[in-house]
N, C-alpha and C positions, 0 to 999 in steps of 0.2 A: 464901486457902489458904496455909498456912505452908510453909516450905521442907521441913520434915520429912515432910509428907504428899504432896508432889509426886512423882509417879512419872515418872521421866525415862528415856527410851530413848536410849542412845548407840549409834549405828551406827558400825561401824568401830572398835570398842573395843579391837581388838588392834593398831591402827595407831599411828604415832608420836604424834599429838596425842590420838587417842581413848583410848589406854592411859593417858596422863597424866591425862586427865579422869576416867577410871574410878577412879583412885586418889584424886585430889584432891577430887572431889565426893562421894565415898562416904559421908561422915558427914552430909552436908546433905540428900541426896535418896534416895528409894527407886529405886535404879538398875536398869535392865534393860540388859544388855550384849549387843550383837550382834557376830557375827563370821562368818567363812566356814569356819574350821577349829578344831575343838574342841581340838586340840593347843596352840593359842595362847591358851587361856583364862587370864585373870589368876589368880594363886594365890588359892585359897579362894573364887573367885567363879564363878557359873554363867554360861556363855556360850550364848546362843541362836543357833543356826545358821540362816542364811538367805542365799539368793542374791538380791540386790536386783534382778536382772533378772526375777525371778519375782514377779509381783504377789501371788499367793496366799501365798507365803512371807513377803512383807513385811507383808501384812495380818495374819498370825498374830502379828506382833510387837507389835501396837498395843493389846492388851487392857489397859484401865485406864490407859493412858498419858496424862499431862497435857501433856508437852513432849517433842518429839524433838530431840535434838542430832545433826544428820546430818553425820558426819565420814567416812563410808565413801566410797570411790571411788578412781579412778586419781589419783595425787597428783603425778606428774612432769610438768613443763612440756614434756617431750619425748615424752609419751604419744602413741600413734598414734590415728587416727580410730576404728579398731575398738575400742580400749581405752576411749576417752572416751565413745563412743556407748553401750556397754552399761553401764559403771560409773557415768558421771556424768550421762548424759542420760536413758536409760530407767530407770535405778535411781532417779534423783532424782524423776522423774515418779511412779514407783510409791510412793515414800515420801510425797510430797505427797497423792496420791490416797487411799492407805490411811489417812493421818492424817485427811483430810477425812471419809471414810466412817465412821471410828471415833470421831469427835467429839473428836479431839485439839485442845487449845487453841492450841498454838503449835509451829512448827518453826523451829529455829535452823539456818540453812544455813552450811556451811563454803564460802564463796566464796574468792576469792584476789586478791592483788595483781596476778596475771597477767591478770585481766579488764580491767586498765587499763595493761598492761605496755608498750604501744607508746609511751606518754608517757615512760616511763622509758628505753626504747631511744634515743629521740630527744631525751632530756634536756629535755623540755618541762614544767618544774615551775613552781609547785606543782601538785599534782593534788587535785581536790576530788571527793567522792563523787557529786555530781550532774552531773559532766561526762559527755559521750558515752562510752559504753563502748568500749574499744579494745584488744582482745586481742592478746597477743604470741605466741600459740601456739594449737594446736587445744585444748589443755588450757584455756587462757584462754577460748576460744570456748565450751567446755562450761560454764564457770562463768558466763559471760554468759547463756547459755540457762537455766541454773539460777536466776539472779536473776530473769529474765523470767518463768519458770514460777511462781516464788514470788510475784511481783507479780500474776499472773493469779489464782492461788489466793486471794490476799487480796482482790482486787477482786471476783472472781466469787462466792466462797464465804464470805468473812469469816474465813478461816484466818489467824491471826497468823503472819507470816514475818519473821524478822530475819536478814539476810544479813551475815555477817562476812567482810570482805576481809582474810583472815589474812596477815600478813607472813611472816617467816622464824622458825620456832620452833626454837631450839637451846639446849642447855645452855651452850655456849661460843661466843659470837659472835666471839671473837678467833681462832677457827679459820679464819675467812674472810678473804681478802685484799681482796675487793671492797668498796669503800665503800658501794655500794648495798645489799648484803646486811646490813651492820651497821646501816645507816640504817633498814631495815625489820624489824629484830630484834623479836620478840615473846618475852619471857621466859616460861618455864613458869608462873611465878606470875601474871604479867599475863594469860597465856592463860586460866588458870582464872578470874581475876577478870572478864574481859570476857565469857566464856561465862556465868558466873553472872549478870552484869548483863543479858545478852540473855534469859536465862530469866525474870528477875524484872521488867524494866522495864515501865512502863505503855504505852509506845509499841507500836503494833500492826504496823507495817511500816517497814522502812528498810534502807538500805545503809550499812555502817559499816566504816571502816578499823580494823583491830585490830593496833596496833603499840605497842611500849613507848615510854618517854619519851626517845627518842634525840635529841640536839641537832641531828643532821644529817638528821632526818626531812624528807621532801619531800611527804608525803601528809597531808591535813587530817584530824585526828581530833576536830575541834570538835563535830560532831554526836554522835560516840561519847561524848564527855564530857558534853554537855548533855542528850542524849535518853536515853542508857543509864545515865548516872551513873558511867561508867568513869573511874578515877583511876589511871593507870599509876604503878607504884612503882619500876620498874627502868629503867636506862639502861646501854647497853654501855660508856659512858665511865666508869662508876663501878667497873668491874671492875679488879682488880689487873693492872697491866701495860698498861692501855688508854691510848692517846694518840691524840687526834683531830687530824688535819691539816685545818685549815679551808681549804676551796676555795670562793671566791666563786662563787655560782651552782650549786654542787654538783659533786662530782668526776665525771669522765667515766665513762660506762657502756660496756662492751664492745659493739662493733658487732653482735655476734651474740646479744646478750641475748634470751632467758634461757638459751641453750644452756650446759649445764654447771652451772647454778645449783642 
């Protein structure tokens, strides 16, 4: 199946990452865009409204869909249990189940660096995707459960699931003072590329860090490169005014990480 014939549902298409993908993937795929408020619809594009906590509403999104790029959900590491329960856990199960029932080929899940964030808080680097999951927040816990649900749906039902542990997406990584945020920067261009790779790769299940080519990166992207074919093009140190201070072993992380991140 060629790119031009793939029907791709982007959930959370009005959010920070989802809205970027709605623009950058529009020429390659037949996009179906989901959101919760019609007022936030991208210019000139239809937005399908659904509450992801409602299974029937989610099921109605899946007609003819080849791949779901699931970006919707509570996105703050300071989210409460009530927020992550509905948006990230019940909603994610509904997306996976509706995809399975509808014959969707693949779900690309937006996981997070926060699924492994306690390694970062305690500066226990490097971090590899196959290490024991170690959340730094209830948000991170919800992402771990999402990865586990994805593994179950692959093992039990044969649904392709690619989980991307997304770093920090920002137009300007120099706005952050913390070395760890710059180290996990994912540029908008690299974000589009890694999602495209996740849609197209032959691999059927996996956990993959999604981070740009930053020299101070502490998280392994080897399997992202080898299995998904991802080739990051950007590095925060290439930007005008950027200057890296090299710290052996990695610069310190705030003791209350990820608060305020």
